[in-house]
N, C-alpha and C positions, 0 to 999 in steps of 0.2 A: 503493500500500500504506500510505499514511498518512492519518490522520484530517483531514478538511478542517474548518476553522472558519469560521463566518459567523453571520448573524442566525438565531436560533432561531424557527422558524415554528410548530412543533408538537412535542409530546411523545408518544412511543409506547413501549409496553412489551409484551413477550410474544413467543411464537414467531412466526417469519417463514416464510411459504410463498413460495418463489421461483418465478419464471417467470410467464408469461401463457398464455392459451388459444392464442394464435398461436405463441408461442415458449416452450414449457414448460421448456426447458433453460437459459433466460437467467437467470443468477444475479444480474444487475445490477438486476433488477426484482423486487419482491416485495410482499407484503401482510402487515401486522402484524395477526394475528388478534384481539389484544386491543383493537384500535381506537386512535384517537389523540385527543389533546386539543389543539385548535388554540389558539395563543397570539396570532395576529395574523389580522385579517380580510383575506382575499385576494379583492378584488372581480373581477368579470368586465369585459371590454371589449366593448361593443356596437358593432360596426363598421357604418358606414353604406355602402351600395352606392355605387360610383363615380358612377353617373348621378344619385344623390340627394344627394350631398355639398353641404351648405351650412350656414351658421350658423342659418338659419331652420328647417331640418329637424332639426338637433340640438336646438334649443330646443323645438321642438314635441314631439319624442320625450321630452325631459326632463319636460315638462309632463304628457304622457299617462301616463307611468309614475309620476311623483310624485303624481298625483291619486289613484291607487289604492294605491300602496305607498310608505309613508313611515315615519319614526321621529320620536319626540318629543325635542327638545332644549330642556329647560325647558318653556316654554309654546308654543314654535314647532314647526311641522311641517317636516321636511326630507325631501324626496323621496329615494328610494333610487337614483335615476338622476341623474347629474351630467354635463352636456355639457362636455367638455374642449376639443375643437376642432370644426371642421366635419366631421371624419372619424370620430370615435368618442365614446362616452359611457362613463363608469365606472358599472357596475351592481352593486349590492349585493343579497344574497339575504336575504329575511326569515327570521326564526328558524323560523317554521312550515314552511318549505320546505327546511330544512337537510338533512333526510333524503330528500328527493325533489326535487332541484333541476331535474330534467328537466320536472317538472310546472309549476314556476314559469315556465320558458321557454315552455311551451305556453300558459299563461295570458297571458303577455306578448304573444305573437303574435296573440292574439284580442282584445286590448284595443281598444275603439272609439276612433278618433282624434278624431272630433267628438262631443261629448256635450252635450246640452241636456235639460231636463226632459221636453220633448215627445218627443224621440228616445228617451230612456231608457224612457218609458212604452211606446212602440211596440216597442222591443226586448224588453221584459219579456213582452209578449203573444206576440210572434213566437217567442221562445226558449222560452217555456212550452209552446207547441204542439210545438216540436221536441224538448223534453225528454220529453214523453209519447210520442214516436215512438221505439220501440226502435232503429231504424236510425240515428237522429240524436241519441240521448240523450247519448252520450259527449261529443261536441263541444259540445252545448248546455249541458251541466253546466259545462264549462270556461268558456264564454262568460259564464254567469251568475256563476260564481266571480269573473270579472274585474270584475263590477259591484260587488262588495263586499257588505256586510251588507244593502243594500237588496234583494238578490235572495233572501234567506233565505225569505220567505213563498212565493215562486215555487218554490224548490227543495223546500220541504216538500210541495208538491202531488205531486212525484215519488215521495215515500215511500208514497203511497196507490195507486200504479200496481200493476196485477196482474202486470206484467212484472218479473221479478227483476233484470234488467240495469238497467232504469230506476231501480228502488229503490236499487241499489248505486251508480250514478253520482251520484244525488242525495245519498245519504248521504255519499259520499266528498267531494263539494264542500262540503257543510255542515260536515264535519269541519275542512276547511282554513279555513272561515270562523268557527271557534271556536264552532260550534253543535252540541250533542250530540244533537240530535233523531234522527239516524240511527244512533246507537251500536248499537242492537239489530240493525239491518240489517247493519252491518259485522261484528258478532260472529257472526251467522248465516253470513255469507260465509266467515269464517275457519274456522268449524266445517265448512262444506261443502268447503273446500279439503282438509281433513284426511280427511274421510269418503269423498270421491269418489276422491281420489288412491289408486292401487293400488301400483304398484311404487315410486313416489316418495313414499309416505306419510311416510317419515321426514323427507325434505326439507321437505315441506309442513308437518309438525308443527313443525319447527325454525323455519320462516319465521313461522308463527303465533305461536310463543313470542316471537320477536324483536319482531314487531309489537305484541303485547300489552305487552311491556316498554317499548317506545317510547311507547305510549299512556299507560301508568301514569306514566312519567317526565314526559311532557308535562303531564298533568293535575295532577301533584303539584308540579312545579317551574317550569313555564313558563306554564301557562294562567292568565289573569287570575282574580281572585276571583269575578267574576260568572259566568264560564264554569263554574268548579267548582260554584257554587251551583246551576246548572241541572241538574247531575247528580242532585242530591237534591231539587230542587223542580221540579214539572211546570210547563209553560208557562202553565197557567191560574191559577197562584198557590197551588194546594193544596200545603201542606207535607207531603211524603211522610214526612219524618222524624218529624213529630208523630203522623201516623197510625200509623206503625210503632211508635212508643213506646206508644200506646194499645193496639195489638194485642198487644204484649209484656206489658203489664199484664193484659190479658184472659187470656192464656195462663197467667201466673203465678197468677191467681185461680181459673181453671177448667182445670187441666191435663189432666183425664181426659175430661170430657164437653163442654167448651166452652160457648158461650152459645146454640148452636142455629144451624142452617143459615139464612143470610140475615139474621141478627140483628145483624151487626156495626154497621151505621149506627145502629140503634135503641139499642144497648147502650153505644156508645162514650162518650156523655156521662157515664155513671156512673163512668168511670175517669179523670175530670179531677181529682177531689179527692184527688190523690196528690202528695206532694212532687216537685218537678221542673218546669222551665220548659217551657211549650208556647206557641209563638208564634202558631199559626194555629188558635185554638180555635173561630173562627167556622165552620170547616169540619167541626167535630165536633158543635157544638150547634145553630147557626142553620141551616146547610145541610149535613147529615151526608153524608159521603162514604164510599165503600168503602176498604179498606185500601191499595189500589194495590200490593199484593204478594199473589199468590195463595197462596203457601206460608204466610205469616203469617195470612192470613184463614182458610184451612182449619184451621190449628191453633187459632185463636181461636174458631172456630165449632163445630168438631167435636172439639177436644182433640188432644193429642199422638198418641193412637192413630189418629185420622183422618188426621193429617199423615203418619204412618208408612205407612198404607195407600195414600195418594195417591202418595207417593214410590215405594213398591214397585210400584204400577201403572205409573208412568212407566218405572221400571227394567226391569220385565218386558217392556214394549213395545219398549225399546231392544234387549233380548236377543232378542226375537222377530224384529225386523228383521235383526239380525246372523245369526241362525239361517237366516232365509229367503235372504239373499244367499249364504251359504256353501252351502246346498243347491242354489241356482240355479247357482253356479259349478261345483259337483260334477257336475251333470247337463248342463253346457254351455249353460245357458239365459241368455245374456247380457242379454236384454231384462228378464227378471225380476230379475236381479242388479242392474241399474241402477235399476229401480223400487224395490227394497228399500233401496238406498243413498239414493235421493232421499227416501224416506219417513223414513229414519233422520235425515237432515239436517233435514227439516221438523219432526220431533219435537224435535230438539235446539234448533232456533230458537224453537219455541213455549215450550219449557221455560225458555229464557233470557229470552224476552220477558215472561213472567208474573212475573218478579222485580219488574217495575215496573207490572204490570197485574193486576187481579182478574178474570181470564178463565178460572178453573178450571172453570166450567160452560159455556163457549162450545162451540157445536156443532162448530167446527173441530177442537178438541182431541179430542172423542169420535169424530169421523169418522176422524181419524188413528189413534187407538187401535184402532178396529175393523179398519181395513186392516192395521195392524201384526200383529194376532193372526191375521188370515186368511192372510197371505202364506206362512208356513211350510207350511200344509196345501196351499196351491196349488202350491208347489214340489214337494211330495211326492206329488201326485196321479198315479196310474198312467197316466191318459190323457195327461197332459202329458209324462211320461217316455217313453211309447211313441212320441210324436210326434217325439222327438229322433233325431238321426242315430246310427248304430252307433258312430261315433267318440266321440260325447258319452257314450254308455252305457259305453264302455270307460274314458273319463275318470272317470266316476262311480265305477266299480269300483275304479280306482286310488286315488281320493280317500278312499273309505270303507274300504279295506282296512286292517287293523291294521298299525301300524308294524312290529311284530315279523314279521308275515307277509311284508311287503315286503322286510325285511332278509334273511329266510330265502330268499326267491325270488332275491334278488340274489346271495346267497352260492352257491346251487345253480347258477345260470347261469354264474357265474365259475369 
């Protein structure tokens, strides 16, 4: 019943939830909901198996881990694994893995022990093929992550795969390598988690909010300057911020009518002679580029009324998808409901992606829009409703009955 004193390892504040999943009534164990701030680094111990214990094995493991994971002390590199005896190593966790330490240990288990330039080239080719195979993509992405930044070009090929799982695994590994190329894929996955989740949608939304907060905290406080620069500069060297500045100037000069559809690259040079620093003018004058933002480009070319119509079109498509899946659920058509949800997720992903792309006239978008507007009528088709079971028809009547009528029926029955 007395307070114990000792070395302070962490500070925590806020409500405490006691118990665990296995022992919910155990008041000696709890979790501080507000989180903690660690004051001392507590490393892990990597235990060597009894039949492998030796100084040579410990030194080899220290070299293998330190080659991939290290920290800078002045101008020297110090590995995050340190062999203490022939029985164990002290293992530190890199900052990028603090919120997902399990992944760090997965990557460690897949690190190659023997590494030469020839073997690395062979592994890159082999693991690239495995990455593009949906059944092997998850492990292959972890293996490539273990190779470090040399694997980034190989992982980027996974972003072009038609399989969503391959794209997600590649984007996730790129994120842990401080490369933001797959940010739009991860954003689409987060939206999908919320849109597809039904009874657990609240939990999915909370998880997405937490992940977004961690991402913002990472890029604002932890990520190196060159990583933050890649968020606003595409890999080819085109300065998005300069193009967006020119687009904003176009909108200010032509707010109602714009400069005409398709005229952004031709008209961009006229808006350089305005006070304000632009670093990448060669991509506006010598080799004109599009705005790399569909919303700004639509506003610059068709004016603010055109942008309002474009956003209204997207919003109506979202509402149409939602109306379709509600109708499908009302008539008990699970397949159509899933299709409507998937279409909603695809539209959200596209709407997010075109923040960095000028793909407002891409055929993919207009095919998605056409499907979105067709689905509600498909769900309401009499032939489709007649094909459903009597139980589904009863469910539809219960769904569509006014709330007051249902309450009155309940009161009469009771």
